[in-house]
C-alpha positions as CSV (number, residue, x, y, z in Angstrom):
1,M,0.0,0.0,0.0
2,A,1.1,3.6,-0.5
3,D,1.2,4.4,3.2
4,G,3.6,1.5,3.9
5,A,1.0,-0.6,5.8
6,P,1.1,-4.3,5.0
7,I,-1.7,-5.7,2.9
8,N,-3.8,-8.3,4.6
9,A,-4.7,-10.7,1.8
10,R,-7.5,-12.3,3.7
11,E,-9.2,-8.9,4.0
12,E,-8.5,-7.9,0.4
13,I,-9.8,-11.1,-1.3
14,P,-13.5,-10.4,-0.8
15,K,-13.1,-6.8,-2.0
16,V,-11.3,-8.0,-5.2
17,L,-13.8,-10.8,-5.8
18,T,-16.9,-8.6,-5.5
19,R,-15.7,-5.5,-7.3
20,D,-17.4,-4.6,-10.6
21,I,-15.2,-5.1,-13.7
22,P,-15.9,-2.9,-16.7
23,W,-15.9,-5.7,-19.3
24,E,-17.7,-3.6,-21.9
25,A,-15.0,-0.9,-21.6
26,Y,-12.4,-3.5,-22.1
27,M,-14.1,-4.7,-25.2
28,A,-14.6,-1.1,-26.5
29,T,-10.9,-0.5,-26.2
30,K,-10.2,-3.9,-27.9
31,L,-8.6,-5.5,-24.8
32,I,-11.1,-8.3,-25.1
33,S,-13.1,-9.7,-28.0
34,G,-16.9,-9.9,-28.3
35,K,-16.7,-13.7,-27.7
36,S,-14.6,-13.1,-24.6
37,L,-17.1,-10.6,-23.3
38,Q,-19.9,-13.1,-23.9
39,L,-18.1,-15.7,-21.8
40,L,-17.2,-13.3,-19.1
41,R,-20.7,-12.0,-18.7
42,R,-21.9,-15.6,-18.4
43,Y,-19.3,-16.4,-15.7
44,D,-19.0,-13.1,-13.7
45,N,-21.0,-12.7,-10.5
46,R,-22.4,-16.2,-10.6
47,S,-22.5,-18.8,-7.9
48,E,-19.5,-21.2,-7.5
49,S,-21.6,-24.2,-8.6
50,Y,-22.8,-22.3,-11.7
51,R,-19.2,-21.3,-12.6
52,A,-18.1,-24.9,-12.0
53,Q,-20.7,-26.1,-14.5
54,L,-19.6,-23.5,-17.1
55,L,-16.0,-24.7,-16.7
56,D,-17.1,-28.4,-17.0
57,D,-19.0,-27.5,-20.2
58,D,-16.5,-25.2,-21.9
59,G,-13.4,-25.1,-19.8
60,P,-10.8,-24.6,-22.6
61,A,-12.6,-21.5,-23.9
62,Y,-12.7,-20.0,-20.4
63,I,-9.0,-20.8,-19.9
64,R,-8.1,-19.0,-23.1
65,V,-10.1,-16.0,-22.0
66,F,-8.6,-15.9,-18.6
67,V,-5.0,-16.3,-19.9
68,S,-5.6,-13.7,-22.6
69,I,-6.9,-11.2,-20.0
70,C,-3.8,-11.7,-17.9
71,G,-1.6,-10.9,-20.9
72,T,-3.5,-7.8,-22.1
73,L,-4.8,-5.9,-19.1
74,P,-2.5,-3.3,-17.5
75,R,-0.8,-4.6,-14.4
76,T,-2.7,-2.2,-12.2
77,E,-6.0,-3.8,-13.3
78,Q,-5.0,-7.4,-12.4
């Protein structure tokens, strides 16, 4: 953190997992494709069991999207 205080990962995880992600803005700036946006909308803010089913059904497509995002988003967004 900027003030030098240590980051408590256990406290930060819920904040990170529940924040809104501007997927449409990423698509508009060509950081993600339309297909990626479709998959992310289907996956984001869903229950763990629903996400697990999506991964069972189309895991390789989701892996490609997640890996692609890690390579294209600025480090401050990750």
